[in-house]
SEKEDREN-716256 format. One record per residue: residue number from 1; residue in one letter; chain; x, z negated, y of N, C-alpha, C, O, CB in turn. Coordinates in nm, 4 decimals, m for minus. Glycine has a CB too. Layout:
<pts>
+-------+--------+------+----------+----------+----------+----------+----------+----------+----------+----------+----------+----------+----------+----------+----------+----------+----------+
| kolro | markol | roza |     n_c1 |     n_c3 |     n_c2 |    ca_c1 |    ca_c3 |    ca_c2 |     c_c1 |     c_c3 |     c_c2 |     o_c1 |     o_c3 |     o_c2 |    cb_c1 |    cb_c3 |    cb_c2 |
+-------+--------+------+----------+----------+----------+----------+----------+----------+----------+----------+----------+----------+----------+----------+----------+----------+----------+
|   NUM |      A |    A |        X |        Z |        Y |        X |        Z |        Y |        X |        Z |        Y |        X |        Z |        Y |        X |        Z |        Y |
...
+-------+--------+------+----------+----------+----------+----------+----------+----------+----------+----------+----------+----------+----------+----------+----------+----------+----------+
</pts>
This chain:
<pts>
+-------+--------+------+----------+----------+----------+----------+----------+----------+----------+----------+----------+----------+----------+----------+----------+----------+----------+
| kolro | markol | roza |     n_c1 |     n_c3 |     n_c2 |    ca_c1 |    ca_c3 |    ca_c2 |     c_c1 |     c_c3 |     c_c2 |     o_c1 |     o_c3 |     o_c2 |    cb_c1 |    cb_c3 |    cb_c2 |
+-------+--------+------+----------+----------+----------+----------+----------+----------+----------+----------+----------+----------+----------+----------+----------+----------+----------+
|     1 |      L |    A |  m7.6511 |   8.6798 |  m4.4958 |  m7.6798 |   8.5442 |  m4.5519 |  m7.5866 |   8.4682 |  m4.4506 |  m7.4724 |   8.5106 |  m4.4327 |  m7.6417 |   8.5218 |  m4.7248 |
|     2 |      L |    A |  m7.6336 |   8.3537 |  m4.3818 |  m7.5982 |   8.2774 |  m4.3052 |  m7.6030 |   8.1402 |  m4.3502 |  m7.7116 |   8.0842 |  m4.3651 |  m7.6567 |   8.3010 |  m4.2070 |
|     3 |      V |    A |  m7.4960 |   8.0833 |  m4.3724 |  m7.4612 |   7.9220 |  m4.4161 |  m7.4057 |   7.8572 |  m4.3393 |  m7.2893 |   7.8272 |  m4.3656 |  m7.3828 |   7.8952 |  m4.5213 |
|     4 |      P |    A |  m7.4732 |   7.8044 |  m4.2006 |  m7.4027 |   7.7273 |  m4.1114 |  m7.3274 |   7.6000 |  m4.1741 |  m7.3751 |   7.5323 |  m4.2651 |  m7.4977 |   7.6874 |  m4.0083 |
|     5 |      G |    A |  m7.1901 |   7.5743 |  m4.1066 |  m7.1077 |   7.4547 |  m4.1327 |  m7.0273 |   7.4785 |  m4.2452 |  m6.9662 |   7.3769 |  m4.2784 |  m7.1865 |   7.3322 |  m4.1542 |
|     6 |      H |    A |  m7.0014 |   7.5949 |  m4.3286 |  m6.9348 |   7.6356 |  m4.4379 |  m6.7988 |   7.6646 |  m4.3766 |  m6.7112 |   7.6844 |  m4.4608 |  m7.0034 |   7.7536 |  m4.5120 |
|     7 |      D |    A |  m6.7644 |   7.6709 |  m4.2621 |  m6.6387 |   7.6926 |  m4.2093 |  m6.5641 |   7.5668 |  m4.1889 |  m6.4502 |   7.5779 |  m4.1436 |  m6.6489 |   7.7649 |  m4.0888 |
|     8 |      L |    A |  m6.6106 |   7.4474 |  m4.2154 |  m6.5525 |   7.3382 |  m4.1783 |  m6.4797 |   7.2588 |  m4.2753 |  m6.5410 |   7.2560 |  m4.3820 |  m6.6377 |   7.2706 |  m4.1244 |
|     9 |      P |    A |  m6.3779 |   7.1972 |  m4.2770 |  m6.2959 |   7.1465 |  m4.3821 |  m6.4174 |   6.9826 |  m4.4315 |  m6.5052 |   6.9369 |  m4.3585 |  m6.0980 |   7.1083 |  m4.3009 |
|    10 |      M |    A |  m6.3899 |   6.9458 |  m4.5310 |  m6.4472 |   6.8341 |  m4.5644 |  m6.3305 |   6.7655 |  m4.6091 |  m6.2235 |   6.8178 |  m4.6404 |  m6.5585 |   6.8454 |  m4.6579 |
|    11 |      V |    A |  m6.3652 |   6.6207 |  m4.6097 |  m6.2824 |   6.4870 |  m4.6690 |  m6.3844 |   6.4147 |  m4.7547 |  m6.5052 |   6.4351 |  m4.7418 |  m6.2221 |   6.3736 |  m4.5419 |
|    12 |      L |    A |  m6.3293 |   6.3231 |  m4.8493 |  m6.4134 |   6.2287 |  m4.9112 |  m6.3960 |   6.0774 |  m4.8274 |  m6.2868 |   6.0233 |  m4.8101 |  m6.3699 |   6.2221 |  m5.0754 |
|    13 |      D |    A |  m6.5020 |   6.0330 |  m4.7891 |  m6.5274 |   5.9111 |  m4.7449 |  m6.4670 |   5.7810 |  m4.8616 |  m6.4326 |   5.7993 |  m4.9784 |  m6.6908 |   5.9138 |  m4.7188 |
|    14 |      A |    A |  m6.4685 |   5.6842 |  m4.8046 |  m6.4326 |   5.5443 |  m4.8886 |  m6.5274 |   5.5439 |  m5.0100 |  m6.4892 |   5.5007 |  m5.1187 |  m6.4598 |   5.3932 |  m4.7932 |
|    15 |      E |    A |  m6.6611 |   5.5963 |  m4.9889 |  m6.7421 |   5.5852 |  m5.1049 |  m6.7366 |   5.7190 |  m5.2278 |  m6.7999 |   5.7251 |  m5.3332 |  m6.8894 |   5.5682 |  m5.0416 |
|    16 |      G |    A |  m6.6443 |   5.8123 |  m5.1745 |  m6.6479 |   5.9297 |  m5.2428 |  m6.7147 |   6.0350 |  m5.2071 |  m6.6869 |   6.1405 |  m5.2641 |  m6.6801 |   5.9121 |  m5.3446 |
|    17 |      R |    A |  m6.8045 |   6.0340 |  m5.1191 |  m6.8973 |   6.1299 |  m5.0471 |  m6.8235 |   6.2345 |  m4.9674 |  m6.7603 |   6.1914 |  m4.8710 |  m6.9906 |   6.0539 |  m4.9516 |
|    18 |      P |    A |  m6.8203 |   6.3597 |  m4.9894 |  m6.7735 |   6.4290 |  m4.8747 |  m6.8540 |   6.4418 |  m4.7519 |  m6.9764 |   6.4314 |  m4.7433 |  m6.7446 |   6.5489 |  m4.9120 |
|    19 |      S |    A |  m6.7654 |   6.4667 |  m4.6538 |  m6.8188 |   6.4347 |  m4.4922 |  m6.7089 |   6.5377 |  m4.4325 |  m6.5903 |   6.5462 |  m4.4642 |  m6.8005 |   6.2387 |  m4.4211 |
|    20 |      F |    A |  m6.7970 |   6.6302 |  m4.3164 |  m6.7421 |   6.7299 |  m4.2512 |  m6.6135 |   6.6644 |  m4.1502 |  m6.6198 |   6.5595 |  m4.0860 |  m6.8640 |   6.8054 |  m4.1731 |
|    21 |      V |    A |  m6.5234 |   6.7383 |  m4.1562 |  m6.4233 |   6.7009 |  m4.0371 |  m6.4532 |   6.7991 |  m3.8991 |  m6.4416 |   6.9212 |  m3.8884 |  m6.2520 |   6.7278 |  m4.0949 |
|    22 |      G |    A |  m6.4880 |   6.7167 |  m3.8177 |  m6.5548 |   6.8264 |  m3.7188 |  m6.6853 |   6.8256 |  m3.6726 |  m6.7540 |   6.7307 |  m3.7103 |  m6.5522 |   6.9463 |  m3.7713 |
|    23 |      T |    A |  m6.7484 |   6.9276 |  m3.5832 |  m6.8842 |   6.9347 |  m3.5362 |  m6.9287 |   7.0573 |  m3.6268 |  m6.8483 |   7.1478 |  m3.6492 |  m6.8999 |   6.9564 |  m3.3652 |
|    24 |      R |    A |  m7.0248 |   7.0591 |  m3.6655 |  m7.1247 |   7.1621 |  m3.7311 |  m7.1832 |   7.2295 |  m3.6177 |  m7.2708 |   7.1856 |  m3.5432 |  m7.2436 |   7.0956 |  m3.8257 |
|    25 |      E |    A |  m7.1053 |   7.3790 |  m3.6114 |  m7.1777 |   7.4538 |  m3.5196 |  m7.2033 |   7.5741 |  m3.5481 |  m7.1130 |   7.6237 |  m3.6155 |  m7.1282 |   7.4569 |  m3.4123 |
|    26 |      A |    A |  m7.3193 |   7.6690 |  m3.5177 |  m7.3404 |   7.7889 |  m3.5588 |  m7.4327 |   7.8688 |  m3.4812 |  m7.5443 |   7.8265 |  m3.4507 |  m7.3759 |   7.7822 |  m3.6787 |
|    27 |      A |    A |  m7.3870 |   7.9901 |  m3.4462 |  m7.4798 |   8.0794 |  m3.3464 |  m7.4687 |   8.2204 |  m3.3796 |  m7.3769 |   8.2613 |  m3.4508 |  m7.4394 |   8.0653 |  m3.1896 |
|    28 |      I |    A |  m7.5737 |   8.3098 |  m3.3227 |  m7.5657 |   8.4326 |  m3.3361 |  m7.5567 |   8.5035 |  m3.1892 |  m7.6439 |   8.4838 |  m3.1046 |  m7.6767 |   8.4716 |  m3.4200 |
|    29 |      T |    A |  m7.4598 |   8.5759 |  m3.1695 |  m7.4659 |   8.6616 |  m3.0408 |  m7.5005 |   8.7808 |  m3.0863 |  m7.4530 |   8.8296 |  m3.1888 |  m7.3387 |   8.6734 |  m2.9562 |
|    30 |      A |    A |  m7.6079 |   8.8504 |  m2.9940 |  m7.6512 |   8.9676 |  m3.0074 |  m7.6793 |   9.0554 |  m2.8745 |  m7.7029 |   9.0042 |  m2.7651 |  m7.7582 |   8.9510 |  m3.0840 |
|    31 |      W |    A |  m7.6747 |   9.1664 |  m2.8937 |  m7.6900 |   9.2510 |  m2.7897 |  m7.8560 |   9.3056 |  m2.7580 |  m7.9159 |   9.3675 |  m2.8459 |  m7.5914 |   9.3674 |  m2.8248 |
|    32 |      F |    A |  m7.9106 |   9.2804 |  m2.6461 |  m8.0517 |   9.3673 |  m2.6571 |  m8.0486 |   9.4444 |  m2.5254 |  m8.1473 |   9.4560 |  m2.4527 |  m8.2053 |   9.2668 |  m2.6696 |
|    33 |      D |    A |  m7.9495 |   9.4873 |  m2.5042 |  m7.9323 |   9.5526 |  m2.3747 |  m7.8236 |   9.6878 |  m2.3669 |  m7.7315 |   9.6952 |  m2.4482 |  m7.8822 |   9.4353 |  m2.2775 |
|    34 |      D |    A |  m7.8427 |   9.7873 |  m2.2673 |  m7.7410 |   9.8904 |  m2.2688 |  m7.6150 |   9.8361 |  m2.2314 |  m7.5223 |   9.8973 |  m2.2845 |  m7.7733 |  10.0016 |  m2.1820 |
|    35 |      N |    A |  m7.5848 |   9.7549 |  m2.1680 |  m7.4844 |   9.6719 |  m2.1107 |  m7.4126 |   9.5824 |  m2.2231 |  m7.4735 |   9.4810 |  m2.2573 |  m7.5504 |   9.5833 |  m1.9997 |
|    36 |      L |    A |  m7.2979 |   9.6081 |  m2.2795 |  m7.2337 |   9.5333 |  m2.3992 |  m7.2026 |   9.3834 |  m2.3374 |  m7.1923 |   9.2861 |  m2.4120 |  m7.0825 |   9.6165 |  m2.4582 |
|    37 |      E |    A |  m7.1893 |   9.3743 |  m2.1993 |  m7.1528 |   9.2380 |  m2.1066 |  m7.2529 |   9.1547 |  m2.1489 |  m7.2242 |   9.0374 |  m2.1730 |  m7.1566 |   9.2507 |  m1.9338 |
|    38 |      K |    A |  m7.4157 |   9.2116 |  m2.1685 |  m7.4823 |   9.1125 |  m2.1576 |  m7.5319 |   9.0866 |  m2.2830 |  m7.5908 |   9.1767 |  m2.3427 |  m7.5673 |   9.1220 |  m2.0650 |
|    39 |      T |    A |  m7.5149 |   8.9550 |  m2.3434 |  m7.5421 |   8.9029 |  m2.4725 |  m7.6795 |   8.8017 |  m2.4745 |  m7.7133 |   8.7466 |  m2.3697 |  m7.4077 |   8.8249 |  m2.5192 |
|    40 |      T |    A |  m7.7418 |   8.7848 |  m2.5765 |  m7.8162 |   8.6540 |  m2.6085 |  m7.7534 |   8.5882 |  m2.7274 |  m7.7212 |   8.6485 |  m2.8298 |  m7.9707 |   8.6784 |  m2.6389 |
|    41 |      R |    A |  m7.7346 |   8.4280 |  m2.7007 |  m7.6934 |   8.3362 |  m2.7901 |  m7.8035 |   8.2717 |  m2.8499 |  m7.8865 |   8.2165 |  m2.7776 |  m7.6088 |   8.2472 |  m2.7342 |
|    42 |      F |    A |  m7.8171 |   8.2713 |  m2.9946 |  m7.9247 |   8.1933 |  m3.0700 |  m7.8384 |   8.0854 |  m3.1258 |  m7.7423 |   8.1178 |  m3.1955 |  m8.0104 |   8.2802 |  m3.1895 |
|    43 |      E |    A |  m7.8599 |   7.9802 |  m3.1054 |  m7.8325 |   7.8590 |  m3.1887 |  m7.8909 |   7.8069 |  m3.2781 |  m8.0096 |   7.7756 |  m3.2692 |  m7.8232 |   7.7756 |  m3.1382 |
|    44 |      L |    A |  m7.7979 |   7.7818 |  m3.4121 |  m7.8637 |   7.7814 |  m3.5369 |  m7.8698 |   7.6205 |  m3.5709 |  m7.9294 |   7.5751 |  m3.6686 |  m7.7808 |   7.8768 |  m3.6512 |
|    45 |      T |    A |  m7.8105 |   7.5555 |  m3.4906 |  m7.7878 |   7.3856 |  m3.5365 |  m7.8540 |   7.3327 |  m3.4135 |  m7.8109 |   7.2185 |  m3.3971 |  m7.6032 |   7.3163 |  m3.5566 |
|    46 |      V |    A |  m7.9344 |   7.3621 |  m3.3250 |  m7.9794 |   7.2669 |  m3.2425 |  m8.0895 |   7.1553 |  m3.2862 |  m8.1879 |   7.1904 |  m3.3513 |  m8.0233 |   7.3375 |  m3.1402 |
|    47 |      G |    A |  m8.0720 |   7.0359 |  m3.2527 |  m8.1342 |   6.9355 |  m3.2908 |  m8.0748 |   6.8582 |  m3.4258 |  m8.1317 |   6.7740 |  m3.4953 |  m8.2635 |   6.9824 |  m3.3021 |
|    48 |      R |    A |  m7.9533 |   6.9097 |  m3.4386 |  m7.8817 |   6.8023 |  m3.5908 |  m7.7991 |   6.7190 |  m3.5234 |  m7.7338 |   6.6342 |  m3.5843 |  m7.7696 |   6.8877 |  m3.7306 |
+-------+--------+------+----------+----------+----------+----------+----------+----------+----------+----------+----------+----------+----------+----------+----------+----------+----------+
</pts>
């Protein structure tokens, strides 16, 4: 289970709504090769 953004702290704004402190980033890096130096990164927050 992946829940992007849940590693960022949050604060309440002037209206009492929560907002993230920082930039939401999430990705998976996977190996699809015999060489562990070669990885493929899948961005999960593209376009946000």
